[in-house]
Backbone of each chain as ProteinMPNN parsed JSONL, in Angstrom:
{"seq_chain_A": "XXXXXXXXXXXXXXXXXXXXXXXXXXXXXXXXXXXXXXXXXXXXXXXXXXXXXXXXXXXXXXXXXXXXXXXXXXXXXXXXXXXXXXXXXXXXXXXXXXXXXXXXXXXXXXXXXXXXXXXXXXXXXXXXXXXXXXXXXXXXXXXXXXXXXXXXXXXX", "coords_chain_A": {"N_chain_A": [[114.94, 23.577, 114.042], [116.251, 25.331, 115.797], [117.869, 26.613, 113.977], [116.062, 27.973, 112.398], [115.09, 29.663, 114.352], [117.412, 31.198, 114.862], [117.737, 32.467, 112.392], [115.397, 33.924, 112.232], [115.727, 35.503, 114.47], [117.872, 37.081, 113.677], [116.673, 38.416, 111.565], [114.645, 39.829, 112.917], [116.207, 41.504, 114.504], [117.442, 43.147, 112.609], [115.22, 44.301, 111.341], [114.036, 45.59, 113.514], [115.983, 47.459, 114.109], [115.877, 49.103, 111.88], [113.151, 49.891, 111.545], [112.231, 50.547, 114.069], [113.75, 52.514, 115.112], [112.886, 54.997, 115.81], [111.553, 54.421, 118.082], [113.485, 53.668, 119.795], [114.277, 55.24, 121.799], [113.02, 55.786, 124.963], [110.011, 57.303, 126.292], [110.491, 58.619, 128.72], [113.24, 58.979, 128.585], [113.356, 60.711, 126.468], [112.157, 62.944, 127.661], [114.137, 63.563, 129.512], [116.224, 64.339, 127.806], [115.021, 66.612, 126.678], [114.84, 68.239, 128.955], [117.584, 68.538, 129.554], [118.703, 69.788, 127.246], [117.119, 72.128, 126.967], [117.468, 73.444, 129.452], [120.268, 73.82, 129.44], [120.531, 75.454, 127.215], [118.857, 77.779, 127.709], [119.613, 78.726, 130.309], [122.292, 78.811, 129.825], [122.598, 80.909, 127.991], [121.87, 83.029, 129.661], [123.805, 82.935, 131.789], [126.188, 83.214, 130.381], [125.88, 85.791, 129.438], [125.963, 87.086, 131.904], [128.593, 86.548, 132.654], [129.869, 88.087, 130.799], [129.491, 90.49, 131.833], [127.086, 91.697, 131.556], [124.436, 92.766, 133.209], [121.314, 91.892, 133.677], [118.065, 91.912, 134.666], [115.856, 91.654, 133.159], [116.718, 90.046, 131.062], [117.062, 87.674, 132.431], [114.384, 87.083, 133.129], [113.367, 86.735, 130.564], [114.792, 84.51, 129.694], [113.868, 82.626, 131.49], [111.147, 82.533, 130.79], [111.391, 81.639, 128.17], [112.484, 79.13, 128.658], [110.36, 77.837, 129.983], [108.405, 77.88, 127.943], [109.685, 76.422, 125.87], [110.083, 73.936, 127.098], [107.438, 73.115, 127.749], [106.241, 73.036, 125.192], [107.862, 71.155, 123.776], [107.559, 68.906, 125.381], [104.875, 68.392, 125.145], [104.754, 67.705, 122.46], [106.353, 65.415, 122.521], [104.76, 63.767, 124.111], [102.511, 63.555, 122.521], [103.505, 62.094, 120.408], [103.89, 59.669, 121.547], [101.54, 58.564, 123.07], [100.632, 56.425, 124.649], [102.8, 55.565, 126.231], [103.261, 57.944, 127.519], [101.047, 58.304, 129.147], [101.225, 56.14, 130.81], [102.288, 55.015, 134.054], [105.585, 55.392, 135.569], [107.726, 52.6, 135.035], [109.327, 49.915, 136.932], [112.074, 49.977, 136.332], [112.431, 52.523, 135.296], [111.77, 54.014, 137.546], [113.869, 53.289, 139.189], [116.053, 54.325, 137.74], [115.4, 57.03, 137.866], [115.588, 57.444, 140.628], [118.331, 56.931, 141.127], [119.507, 58.919, 139.547], [118.519, 61.255, 140.73], [119.63, 61.057, 143.256], [122.331, 61.447, 142.666], [122.086, 64.074, 141.712], [121.365, 65.365, 144.046], [123.721, 65.273, 145.592], [125.39, 66.819, 143.97], [124.053, 69.229, 144.158], [124.401, 69.782, 146.875], [127.153, 70.23, 147.012], [127.244, 72.492, 145.398], [125.7, 74.29, 146.911], [127.308, 74.582, 149.155], [129.261, 76.17, 148.135], [128.102, 78.567, 147.716], [128.492, 80.788, 149.316], [130.901, 81.848, 148.532], [131.122, 83.969, 146.479], [130.222, 86.13, 148.035], [132.268, 86.488, 149.85], [134.311, 87.229, 148.278], [134.158, 89.737, 147.297], [131.802, 90.046, 145.935], [128.348, 91.027, 145.327], [124.941, 90.933, 146.671], [123.371, 90.097, 144.528], [125.19, 88.633, 143.034], [125.629, 86.47, 144.753], [123.081, 85.336, 144.778], [122.836, 84.625, 142.088], [124.838, 82.761, 141.981], [123.758, 80.799, 143.593], [121.575, 80.075, 142.051], [122.916, 79.055, 139.869], [124.019, 76.786, 141.035], [121.722, 75.248, 141.456], [120.858, 74.888, 138.811], [123.019, 73.48, 137.683], [122.832, 71.164, 139.202], [120.336, 70.181, 138.349], [120.945, 69.757, 135.655], [122.808, 67.726, 135.946], [121.181, 65.716, 136.931], [119.481, 65.21, 134.724], [121.389, 64.434, 132.831], [122.443, 62.148, 134.043], [120.155, 60.536, 134.022], [119.859, 60.129, 131.262], [122.261, 58.772, 130.605], [121.932, 56.448, 132.156], [119.605, 55.384, 131.043], [120.523, 54.812, 128.457], [122.447, 52.991, 129.044], [121.056, 50.906, 130.052], [120.612, 50.651, 132.668]], "CA_chain_A": [[114.155, 24.576, 114.802], [117.147, 26.361, 116.324], [118.384, 27.378, 112.842], [114.984, 28.901, 112.044], [115.09, 30.655, 115.432], [118.555, 32.092, 114.659], [117.488, 33.299, 111.209], [114.329, 34.874, 112.564], [116.308, 36.46, 115.416], [118.671, 38.04, 112.904], [115.727, 39.242, 110.812], [113.997, 40.732, 113.869], [117.174, 42.514, 114.945], [117.635, 44.107, 111.513], [113.952, 45.021, 111.166], [113.811, 46.493, 114.644], [116.925, 48.58, 114.039], [115.477, 50.03, 110.821], [111.819, 50.442, 111.671], [111.888, 50.981, 115.402], [114.743, 53.447, 115.64], [112.212, 56.118, 116.45], [111.101, 53.992, 119.395], [114.624, 53.209, 120.564], [114.355, 56.098, 122.957], [111.759, 55.75, 125.684], [109.409, 58.612, 126.544], [111.185, 59.249, 129.863], [114.563, 59.421, 128.134], [113.115, 61.924, 125.665], [111.939, 64.059, 128.601], [115.445, 63.914, 130.075], [116.917, 65.106, 126.762], [114.372, 67.934, 126.581], [115.291, 69.008, 130.132], [119.015, 68.837, 129.436], [118.981, 70.756, 126.181], [116.461, 73.422, 127.219], [118.142, 74.089, 130.594], [121.607, 74.262, 129.022], [120.369, 76.566, 126.263], [118.283, 78.991, 128.299], [120.472, 79.251, 131.37], [123.592, 79.09, 129.224], [122.521, 82.282, 127.46], [121.849, 83.976, 130.783], [125.063, 82.977, 132.54], [127.231, 83.779, 129.51], [125.67, 87.247, 129.486], [126.447, 87.533, 133.221], [130.072, 86.519, 132.628], [130.308, 89.208, 129.967], [129.254, 91.704, 132.596], [125.763, 92.261, 131.288], [123.594, 92.456, 134.35], [119.967, 92.263, 133.251], [116.971, 91.142, 135.255], [114.937, 91.367, 132.05], [117.251, 88.881, 130.342], [116.753, 86.516, 133.274], [112.957, 86.767, 132.971], [113.161, 86.23, 129.202], [115.338, 83.143, 129.641], [112.937, 81.792, 132.26], [109.935, 82.369, 129.975], [111.775, 80.794, 127.031], [112.643, 77.766, 129.183], [109.026, 77.281, 130.229], [107.746, 77.669, 126.646], [110.357, 75.332, 125.145], [109.825, 72.654, 127.781], [106.022, 72.737, 127.595], [105.989, 72.699, 123.788], [108.541, 69.907, 123.395], [107.002, 67.773, 126.133], [103.57, 68.096, 124.543], [105.052, 67.003, 121.209], [106.838, 64.076, 122.885], [103.613, 63.003, 124.616], [101.628, 63.314, 121.377], [104.131, 61.056, 119.584], [103.836, 58.385, 122.245], [100.534, 58.804, 124.116], [100.482, 55.272, 125.547], [103.882, 55.62, 127.23], [103.145, 59.194, 128.274], [99.999, 58.154, 130.17], [101.56, 55.045, 131.722], [103.203, 55.403, 135.134], [106.966, 54.884, 135.422], [107.861, 51.215, 135.465], [110.31, 49.775, 138.011], [113.404, 50.379, 135.872], [112.43, 53.989, 135.186], [111.812, 54.549, 138.916], [115.243, 53.068, 139.653], [116.893, 55.311, 137.048], [115.068, 58.337, 138.441], [116.144, 57.491, 141.991], [119.796, 57.032, 141.058], [119.854, 60.229, 138.989], [118.214, 62.305, 141.715], [120.632, 60.945, 144.33], [123.515, 62.158, 142.16], [121.752, 65.497, 141.667], [121.369, 65.857, 145.427], [125.113, 65.51, 146.016], [125.875, 67.956, 143.186], [123.433, 70.422, 144.741], [125.044, 70.031, 148.179], [128.453, 70.867, 146.727], [126.946, 73.841, 144.911], [125.219, 75.129, 148.027], [128.446, 74.876, 150.038], [130.104, 77.201, 147.5], [127.297, 79.765, 147.471], [129.016, 81.925, 150.07], [132.192, 82.315, 147.985], [131.056, 85.316, 145.887], [130.056, 87.12, 149.091], [133.56, 86.689, 150.512], [135.324, 87.659, 147.301], [133.816, 91.064, 146.779], [130.551, 90.063, 145.187], [127.199, 91.571, 146.049], [123.837, 89.98, 146.907], [122.948, 89.543, 143.231], [126.18, 87.603, 142.686], [125.361, 85.297, 145.596], [121.827, 84.725, 144.291], [123.117, 83.972, 140.797], [125.636, 81.567, 142.277], [122.814, 79.801, 144.103], [120.802, 79.601, 140.906], [123.822, 78.219, 139.08], [124.121, 75.497, 141.73], [120.483, 74.504, 141.181], [120.849, 74.531, 137.387], [124.02, 72.421, 137.483], [122.273, 69.946, 139.804], [119.297, 69.693, 137.439], [121.628, 69.242, 134.46], [123.435, 66.445, 136.29], [120.092, 64.723, 137.035], [119.068, 64.853, 133.354], [122.488, 63.71, 132.188], [122.497, 60.817, 134.648], [119.011, 59.772, 133.507], [120.156, 59.75, 129.874], [123.313, 57.744, 130.625], [121.388, 55.209, 132.695], [118.675, 54.848, 130.043], [121.33, 54.277, 127.354], [123.226, 51.838, 129.51], [120.151, 49.846, 130.435], [120.494, 50.73, 134.126]], "C_chain_A": [[115.059, 25.717, 115.279], [117.699, 27.219, 115.189], [117.336, 28.405, 112.41], [114.926, 30.021, 113.072], [116.211, 31.663, 115.21], [118.307, 33.022, 113.485], [116.441, 34.355, 111.548], [114.82, 35.91, 113.577], [117.08, 37.536, 114.673], [117.743, 38.977, 112.141], [115.08, 40.269, 111.742], [114.927, 41.843, 114.298], [117.325, 43.589, 113.875], [116.371, 44.956, 111.351], [113.75, 46.018, 112.293], [114.755, 47.672, 114.578], [116.459, 49.59, 112.987], [114.154, 50.706, 111.176], [111.496, 50.985, 113.058], [112.88, 51.964, 115.988], [114.068, 54.612, 116.356], [111.707, 55.737, 117.825], [112.249, 53.532, 120.276], [114.751, 54.012, 121.843], [113.002, 56.063, 123.657], [111.269, 57.173, 125.923], [110.148, 59.342, 127.664], [112.568, 59.746, 129.456], [114.415, 60.682, 127.293], [112.92, 63.13, 126.581], [113.27, 64.517, 129.193], [116.259, 64.735, 129.073], [116.339, 66.512, 126.636], [114.828, 68.814, 127.737], [116.728, 69.466, 129.957], [119.262, 69.953, 128.435], [118.372, 72.123, 126.498], [117.113, 74.169, 128.384], [119.497, 74.648, 130.165], [121.511, 75.489, 128.117], [119.951, 77.857, 126.975], [119.184, 79.575, 129.392], [121.886, 79.523, 130.866], [123.655, 80.512, 128.694], [122.62, 83.293, 128.597], [123.208, 84.078, 131.473], [126.229, 83.473, 131.687], [127.116, 85.299, 129.499], [126.185, 87.821, 130.811], [127.975, 87.59, 133.25], [130.627, 87.666, 131.814], [130.01, 90.55, 130.623], [127.912, 92.358, 132.346], [124.808, 91.813, 132.394], [122.166, 92.867, 134.04], [118.929, 91.335, 133.852], [115.979, 90.759, 134.164], [115.398, 90.163, 131.252], [116.936, 87.601, 131.108], [115.298, 86.097, 133.101], [112.668, 86.196, 131.59], [113.646, 84.804, 129.086], [114.409, 82.175, 130.373], [111.673, 81.488, 131.454], [110.218, 81.446, 128.8], [111.894, 79.342, 127.479], [111.284, 77.104, 129.372], [108.337, 76.944, 128.902], [108.335, 76.472, 125.908], [110.014, 73.991, 125.772], [108.38, 72.194, 127.573], [105.756, 72.276, 126.17], [106.598, 71.343, 123.419], [107.963, 68.698, 124.129], [105.615, 67.399, 125.615], [103.771, 67.309, 123.253], [105.495, 65.57, 121.516], [105.683, 63.195, 123.355], [102.661, 62.647, 123.466], [102.176, 62.198, 120.489], [104.021, 59.683, 120.229], [102.829, 58.476, 123.387], [100.413, 57.649, 125.12], [101.529, 55.329, 126.657], [103.76, 56.852, 128.105], [102.13, 59.05, 129.414], [100.375, 57.102, 131.207], [102.455, 55.547, 132.843], [104.601, 54.845, 134.856], [107.002, 53.414, 135.82], [109.043, 51.12, 136.443], [111.702, 50.236, 137.591], [113.475, 51.903, 135.775], [112.459, 54.633, 136.567], [113.22, 54.407, 139.493], [116.178, 54.101, 139.047], [116.671, 56.695, 137.645], [115.708, 58.5, 139.818], [117.649, 57.694, 141.976], [120.202, 58.423, 140.574], [119.623, 61.341, 140.016], [119.158, 62.229, 142.918], [121.908, 61.674, 143.916], [123.274, 63.66, 142.171], [121.774, 66.129, 143.049], [122.789, 66.187, 145.872], [125.724, 66.691, 145.261], [125.326, 69.255, 143.777], [124.09, 70.778, 146.075], [126.377, 70.74, 147.979], [128.231, 72.302, 146.266], [126.536, 74.779, 146.026], [126.372, 75.524, 148.954], [129.328, 75.988, 149.461], [129.358, 78.514, 147.288], [127.873, 80.999, 148.157], [130.277, 82.544, 149.476], [132.106, 83.706, 147.352], [130.944, 86.416, 146.943], [131.368, 87.476, 149.764], [134.64, 87.185, 149.563], [134.916, 88.952, 146.608], [132.523, 91.13, 145.998], [129.412, 90.638, 146.022], [126.107, 90.508, 146.186], [123.4, 89.307, 145.607], [123.905, 88.437, 142.782], [125.927, 86.316, 143.466], [124.117, 84.561, 145.102], [122.042, 84.003, 142.967], [123.933, 82.708, 140.999], [124.744, 80.434, 142.773], [122.003, 79.205, 142.957], [121.647, 78.684, 140.027], [123.957, 76.832, 139.702], [122.895, 74.631, 141.439], [120.463, 74.017, 139.73], [121.826, 73.39, 137.117], [123.507, 71.096, 138.061], [121.208, 69.336, 138.892], [119.907, 69.111, 136.167], [122.24, 67.868, 134.754], [122.373, 65.354, 136.431], [119.702, 64.256, 135.634], [120.144, 64.027, 132.658], [122.585, 62.282, 132.724], [121.343, 59.945, 134.144], [119.298, 59.273, 132.095], [121.182, 58.631, 129.837], [122.741, 56.41, 131.102], [120.383, 54.572, 131.73], [119.45, 54.175, 128.909], [122.02, 52.988, 127.755], [122.334, 50.671, 129.857], [119.935, 49.779, 131.928], [120.708, 49.36, 134.739]], "O_chain_A": [[114.706, 26.892, 115.188], [117.972, 28.403, 115.383], [117.663, 29.55, 112.097], [114.738, 31.186, 112.721], [115.99, 32.865, 115.355], [118.617, 34.212, 113.549], [116.583, 35.526, 111.195], [114.384, 37.061, 113.549], [116.975, 38.725, 114.975], [117.987, 40.182, 112.073], [114.978, 41.446, 111.393], [114.507, 42.99, 114.445], [117.336, 44.783, 114.176], [116.448, 46.179, 111.237], [113.342, 47.156, 112.059], [114.377, 48.783, 114.95], [116.624, 50.796, 113.172], [114.038, 51.93, 111.121], [110.584, 51.798, 113.208], [112.874, 52.229, 117.19], [114.573, 55.142, 117.345], [111.453, 56.609, 118.656], [112.021, 53.054, 121.387], [115.269, 53.524, 122.848], [111.965, 56.281, 123.031], [112.027, 58.131, 125.773], [110.4, 60.543, 127.566], [113.02, 60.794, 129.915], [115.229, 61.601, 127.382], [113.45, 64.209, 126.316], [113.503, 65.715, 129.357], [116.907, 65.712, 129.448], [117.08, 67.486, 126.505], [115.163, 69.982, 127.543], [117.053, 70.632, 130.18], [119.941, 70.936, 128.733], [119.024, 73.152, 126.322], [117.293, 75.385, 128.319], [119.839, 75.788, 130.477], [122.295, 76.43, 128.232], [120.61, 78.889, 126.853], [119.477, 80.771, 129.394], [122.594, 80.366, 131.415], [124.63, 81.229, 128.914], [123.353, 84.279, 128.51], [123.705, 85.179, 131.714], [127.16, 84.086, 132.21], [128.122, 86.007, 129.544], [126.769, 88.905, 130.84], [128.573, 88.525, 133.783], [131.717, 88.167, 132.092], [130.248, 91.608, 130.04], [127.631, 93.441, 132.859], [124.434, 90.644, 132.489], [121.827, 94.047, 134.125], [118.914, 90.134, 133.585], [115.346, 89.705, 134.217], [114.583, 89.351, 130.814], [116.589, 86.578, 130.517], [115.001, 84.913, 132.945], [111.841, 85.295, 131.442], [112.995, 83.972, 128.454], [114.195, 81.048, 129.927], [111.19, 80.356, 131.43], [109.407, 80.583, 128.465], [111.461, 78.43, 126.773], [111.08, 75.957, 128.974], [107.76, 75.867, 128.749], [107.61, 75.623, 125.39], [109.695, 73.029, 125.073], [108.13, 71.031, 127.259], [105.119, 71.245, 125.958], [105.933, 70.493, 122.825], [107.885, 67.603, 123.572], [105.229, 66.231, 125.644], [103.042, 66.354, 122.984], [105.064, 64.627, 120.852], [105.636, 62.008, 123.032], [102.078, 61.563, 123.45], [101.409, 61.446, 119.887], [104.054, 58.66, 119.544], [103.221, 58.467, 124.554], [100.127, 57.871, 126.296], [101.223, 55.172, 127.839], [104.108, 56.822, 129.286], [102.319, 59.597, 130.5], [99.909, 57.153, 132.345], [103.297, 56.416, 132.616], [104.778, 53.953, 134.026], [106.392, 53.018, 136.813], [109.682, 52.128, 136.745], [112.432, 50.819, 138.393], [114.489, 52.498, 136.14], [113.091, 55.673, 136.754], [113.703, 55.294, 140.196], [117.001, 54.688, 139.749], [117.62, 57.437, 137.898], [116.287, 59.54, 140.134], [118.181, 58.522, 142.715], [121.122, 59.033, 141.118], [120.438, 62.253, 140.149], [119.448, 63.255, 143.533], [122.493, 62.42, 144.702], [124.138, 64.432, 142.585], [122.156, 67.289, 143.204], [123.036, 67.242, 146.455], [126.484, 67.472, 145.834], [126.041, 70.251, 143.884], [124.307, 71.954, 146.364], [126.696, 71.708, 148.668], [128.94, 73.215, 146.688], [126.975, 75.928, 146.077], [126.415, 76.64, 149.47], [130.05, 76.663, 150.196], [129.917, 79.465, 146.742], [127.759, 82.114, 147.648], [130.677, 83.64, 149.87], [132.942, 84.556, 147.657], [131.499, 87.502, 146.775], [131.57, 88.61, 150.196], [135.746, 87.52, 149.986], [135.296, 89.209, 145.465], [132.186, 92.18, 145.452], [129.496, 90.724, 147.247], [126.317, 89.339, 145.862], [123.098, 88.114, 145.58], [123.478, 87.43, 142.218], [126.001, 85.217, 142.916], [124.097, 83.333, 145.018], [121.508, 82.916, 142.744], [123.754, 81.716, 140.293], [124.941, 79.27, 142.426], [121.774, 77.997, 142.9], [121.166, 77.676, 139.511], [124.004, 75.827, 138.992], [123.016, 73.429, 141.205], [120.095, 72.875, 139.457], [121.497, 72.443, 136.402], [123.725, 70.035, 137.477], [121.18, 68.122, 138.686], [119.44, 68.091, 135.661], [122.194, 66.965, 133.918], [122.625, 64.198, 136.092], [119.602, 63.055, 135.382], [119.844, 63.044, 131.98], [122.781, 61.332, 131.966], [121.529, 58.759, 133.871], [119.009, 58.121, 131.771], [121.002, 57.646, 129.12], [123.03, 55.364, 130.521], [120.323, 53.347, 131.62], [119.076, 53.095, 128.454], [122.165, 52.048, 126.974], [122.814, 49.542, 129.95], [119.164, 48.95, 132.411], [120.649, 49.214, 135.96]]}, "seq_chain_B": "XXXXXXXXXXXXXXXXXXXXXXXXXXXXXXXXXXXXXXXXXXXXXXXXXXXXXXXXXXXXXXXXXXXXXXX", "coords_chain_B": {"N_chain_B": [[132.047, 50.761, 135.072], [129.485, 48.736, 136.323], [129.583, 45.148, 136.876], [127.607, 42.933, 134.863], [124.631, 41.306, 136.133], [124.831, 37.855, 137.248], [122.868, 36.353, 135.687], [121.035, 34.472, 133.459], [118.689, 34.531, 130.736], [115.789, 33.279, 129.054], [114.107, 34.696, 127.487], [113.944, 35.742, 124.892], [113.862, 33.432, 123.286], [111.551, 32.267, 124.264], [109.688, 34.187, 123.558], [109.752, 33.936, 120.83], [108.805, 31.335, 120.568], [106.281, 31.73, 121.439], [104.569, 32.427, 119.373], [106.082, 34.325, 118.003], [106.129, 36.665, 119.553], [106.356, 40.153, 120.07], [108.752, 42.44, 121.6], [107.444, 44.683, 122.455], [104.828, 43.798, 122.723], [105.086, 41.925, 124.798], [105.95, 43.662, 126.769], [103.702, 45.278, 127.101], [101.967, 43.432, 128.168], [103.064, 42.848, 130.637], [103.131, 45.233, 131.861], [105.207, 47.095, 131.489], [107.812, 49.127, 129.925], [108.872, 48.912, 126.475], [111.576, 49.264, 126.235], [112.52, 48.542, 128.743], [111.953, 45.798, 128.772], [113.667, 45.071, 126.708], [116.102, 45.66, 127.907], [116.086, 43.824, 130.008], [116.113, 41.434, 128.581], [118.572, 41.628, 127.329], [120.202, 41.277, 129.431], [121.006, 43.458, 130.87], [119.593, 44.556, 132.86], [118.211, 43.579, 135.934], [115.127, 42.237, 136.613], [112.502, 42.892, 139.039], [111.221, 40.591, 141.512], [108.485, 40.333, 141.248], [108.076, 41.246, 138.636], [109.494, 39.315, 137.257], [107.988, 37.037, 137.809], [105.644, 37.765, 136.527], [106.456, 37.781, 133.872], [107.046, 35.067, 133.523], [104.502, 34.06, 133.88], [103.147, 35.053, 131.655], [104.265, 33.538, 129.619], [103.526, 31.086, 130.475], [105.148, 29.287, 131.866], [107.384, 27.822, 134.367], [109.238, 29.882, 136.73], [111.989, 29.322, 136.763], [112.37, 28.402, 134.232], [112.51, 30.619, 132.758], [114.436, 32.372, 133.872], [117.826, 31.875, 134.775], [120.201, 31.219, 137.252], [123.556, 32.023, 137.203], [125.634, 32.35, 138.908]], "CA_chain_B": [[130.766, 50.133, 134.74], [129.311, 47.567, 137.17], [129.469, 43.885, 136.144], [126.204, 42.521, 134.712], [124.275, 40.261, 137.1], [125.053, 36.504, 136.705], [121.558, 35.748, 135.418], [120.695, 34.302, 132.038], [117.253, 34.386, 130.544], [115.345, 32.654, 127.797], [112.946, 35.484, 127.066], [113.897, 35.859, 123.425], [113.42, 32.153, 122.722], [110.16, 32.077, 124.674], [108.872, 35.083, 122.721], [109.69, 33.318, 119.496], [107.943, 30.152, 120.633], [104.908, 32.159, 121.735], [104.013, 33.055, 118.179], [106.9, 35.484, 117.632], [105.668, 37.841, 120.306], [107.345, 41.237, 120.043], [109.105, 42.984, 122.91], [106.398, 45.642, 122.816], [103.658, 43.035, 123.193], [105.413, 41.396, 126.12], [105.999, 44.808, 127.681], [102.321, 45.697, 127.385], [101.302, 42.419, 128.994], [103.578, 42.844, 132.016], [103.04, 46.594, 132.405], [106.503, 47.787, 131.447], [108.122, 49.697, 128.609], [109.614, 48.029, 125.58], [113.002, 49.439, 126.522], [112.827, 47.75, 129.943], [111.986, 44.404, 128.339], [114.907, 44.909, 125.939], [117.218, 45.667, 128.866], [116.036, 42.543, 130.731], [116.51, 40.411, 127.618], [120.006, 41.771, 127.06], [120.941, 41.045, 130.67], [121.516, 44.718, 131.423], [118.76, 44.936, 133.998], [117.568, 42.454, 136.619], [113.784, 42.641, 137.024], [112.076, 42.533, 140.388], [110.612, 39.259, 141.6], [107.13, 40.436, 140.707], [108.171, 41.346, 137.176], [109.957, 38.014, 136.773], [106.838, 36.129, 137.865], [104.683, 38.183, 135.481], [106.991, 37.312, 132.589], [106.848, 33.609, 133.484], [103.06, 33.818, 133.746], [102.777, 35.344, 130.263], [104.674, 32.402, 128.786], [102.955, 29.853, 131.022], [106.241, 28.38, 132.271], [107.901, 28.171, 135.701], [110.2, 30.983, 136.774], [113.344, 28.866, 136.422], [112.445, 28.194, 132.785], [112.755, 31.932, 132.149], [115.685, 32.934, 134.397], [118.751, 30.901, 135.351], [121.286, 31.816, 138.028], [124.848, 31.502, 136.763], [126.64, 32.818, 139.853]], "C_chain_B": [[130.608, 48.868, 135.595], [129.146, 46.309, 136.318], [127.991, 43.519, 135.997], [125.879, 41.401, 135.696], [124.442, 38.877, 136.467], [123.735, 35.755, 136.489], [121.378, 35.658, 133.921], [119.185, 34.188, 131.909], [116.948, 33.835, 129.164], [114.192, 33.438, 127.181], [112.828, 35.545, 125.555], [113.358, 34.569, 122.792], [111.94, 31.928, 123.052], [109.213, 32.978, 123.877], [108.672, 34.483, 121.345], [108.723, 32.149, 119.5], [106.493, 30.522, 120.932], [104.32, 32.914, 120.553], [104.74, 34.324, 117.785], [106.365, 36.769, 118.261], [106.753, 38.904, 120.274], [107.648, 41.69, 121.471], [108.013, 43.934, 123.396], [105.158, 44.922, 123.355], [103.901, 42.494, 124.591], [105.4, 42.523, 127.148], [104.586, 45.242, 128.084], [101.648, 44.711, 128.338], [101.817, 42.395, 130.435], [103.613, 44.251, 132.616], [104.359, 47.323, 132.479], [106.717, 48.383, 130.064], [108.899, 48.688, 127.784], [111.109, 48.089, 125.885], [113.412, 48.64, 127.758], [112.895, 46.267, 129.586], [113.272, 44.131, 127.556], [116.115, 44.844, 126.872], [117.265, 44.355, 129.654], [116.57, 41.434, 129.831], [118.005, 40.429, 127.367], [120.849, 41.54, 128.31], [121.492, 42.312, 131.3], [120.745, 45.144, 132.659], [118.131, 43.682, 134.597], [116.189, 42.895, 137.092], [113.518, 42.264, 138.477], [111.437, 41.144, 140.334], [109.216, 39.27, 140.978], [107.16, 40.451, 139.186], [108.582, 40.004, 136.575], [108.803, 37.01, 136.749], [105.819, 36.468, 136.773], [105.141, 37.671, 134.111], [106.759, 35.809, 132.455], [105.37, 33.275, 133.267], [102.593, 34.049, 132.316], [103.094, 34.141, 129.374], [104.127, 31.071, 129.293], [104.0, 28.823, 131.408], [106.684, 28.747, 133.678], [108.997, 29.23, 135.604], [111.585, 30.541, 136.304], [113.483, 28.527, 134.934], [112.748, 29.515, 132.07], [114.123, 32.472, 132.568], [116.529, 31.84, 135.049], [119.907, 31.643, 136.028], [122.611, 31.182, 137.624], [125.974, 31.918, 137.701], [127.418, 31.699, 140.518]], "O_chain_B": [[131.496, 48.016, 135.598], [128.645, 46.37, 135.196], [127.204, 43.769, 136.91], [126.763, 40.624, 136.055], [124.22, 38.73, 135.265], [123.521, 34.673, 137.036], [121.545, 36.642, 133.201], [118.494, 33.798, 132.849], [117.757, 33.923, 128.241], [113.392, 32.88, 126.431], [111.734, 35.415, 125.005], [112.52, 34.604, 121.892], [111.176, 31.454, 122.211], [108.088, 32.591, 123.561], [107.581, 34.517, 120.777], [107.928, 31.978, 118.577], [105.584, 29.723, 120.707], [103.647, 33.93, 120.73], [104.133, 35.279, 117.301], [106.18, 37.792, 117.602], [107.934, 38.595, 120.434], [106.92, 41.377, 122.413], [107.698, 43.985, 124.585], [104.526, 45.374, 124.31], [103.038, 42.588, 125.463], [104.898, 42.356, 128.26], [104.316, 45.533, 129.25], [100.863, 45.102, 129.202], [101.104, 41.976, 131.347], [104.069, 44.438, 133.744], [104.607, 48.081, 133.416], [105.917, 48.177, 129.151], [109.498, 47.748, 128.308], [111.812, 47.082, 125.801], [114.526, 48.119, 127.817], [113.792, 45.558, 130.044], [113.892, 43.08, 127.723], [117.039, 44.063, 126.648], [118.344, 43.835, 129.937], [117.373, 40.604, 130.257], [118.633, 39.381, 127.211], [122.077, 41.601, 128.251], [122.355, 42.244, 132.175], [121.2, 46.0, 133.417], [117.591, 42.836, 133.883], [116.081, 43.829, 137.887], [114.213, 41.433, 139.061], [111.156, 40.605, 139.264], [108.825, 38.337, 140.276], [106.378, 39.765, 138.529], [108.086, 39.605, 135.522], [108.655, 36.236, 135.803], [105.214, 35.58, 136.173], [104.34, 37.197, 133.305], [106.33, 35.332, 131.405], [105.035, 32.326, 132.559], [101.737, 33.319, 131.817], [102.311, 33.772, 128.499], [104.25, 30.048, 128.62], [103.764, 27.621, 131.291], [106.404, 29.851, 134.146], [109.594, 29.443, 134.549], [112.267, 31.251, 135.566], [114.599, 28.381, 134.435], [113.187, 29.521, 130.92], [114.882, 32.967, 131.735], [116.015, 30.992, 135.778], [120.503, 32.559, 135.461], [122.775, 29.964, 137.692], [127.146, 31.847, 137.329], [128.298, 31.962, 141.338]]}, "name": "protein", "num_of_chains": 2, "seq": "XXXXXXXXXXXXXXXXXXXXXXXXXXXXXXXXXXXXXXXXXXXXXXXXXXXXXXXXXXXXXXXXXXXXXXXXXXXXXXXXXXXXXXXXXXXXXXXXXXXXXXXXXXXXXXXXXXXXXXXXXXXXXXXXXXXXXXXXXXXXXXXXXXXXXXXXXXXXXXXXXXXXXXXXXXXXXXXXXXXXXXXXXXXXXXXXXXXXXXXXXXXXXXXXXXXXXXXXXXXXXXXXXXX"}
């Protein structure tokens, strides 16, 4: 009996790795990846432009619009691929992962907020301070998404 | 990386004995995701007491038949 169990266990492991790879990632982890990639892409473009000295409010609005469009589109696709998981509430492990990730994000945000005044004291103007504040929020959100992904991968 | 909890479980064997129940089926019956069931089975996540009781109820066995404390 135990030999049959071992053989069937090995078969199940191989079958699940081949056929269920698309389900290896949970819906919540997919959302975290979507957040991470879209935030990094859209705000990355904006802040790189700022570092290059290009000061454009229009670029900021375009990046914001692109972020909203990308996130909505990708999240709809993710929900369509897995409607059962998308409709289900977070289970206890997902709530735990969310809590841990958001706690980390809170501390990252606190550090960012404490540094917001630096541009003002180093010759920057109001726009520099506001961009610094936005950067703090973006970095905090990125850290939340990254933490969620790591915890999902690790099994929390 | 924190040490895994000193808890062993027999979920995989119990699934096999319950007509080769899949992780997804067990997950659906206890109201969790397949990934959470996989994490519990692999010992990477300790379920709550309620979840542990639900798992035992699905298999129709006492709690200690599913989870064993090795601490």
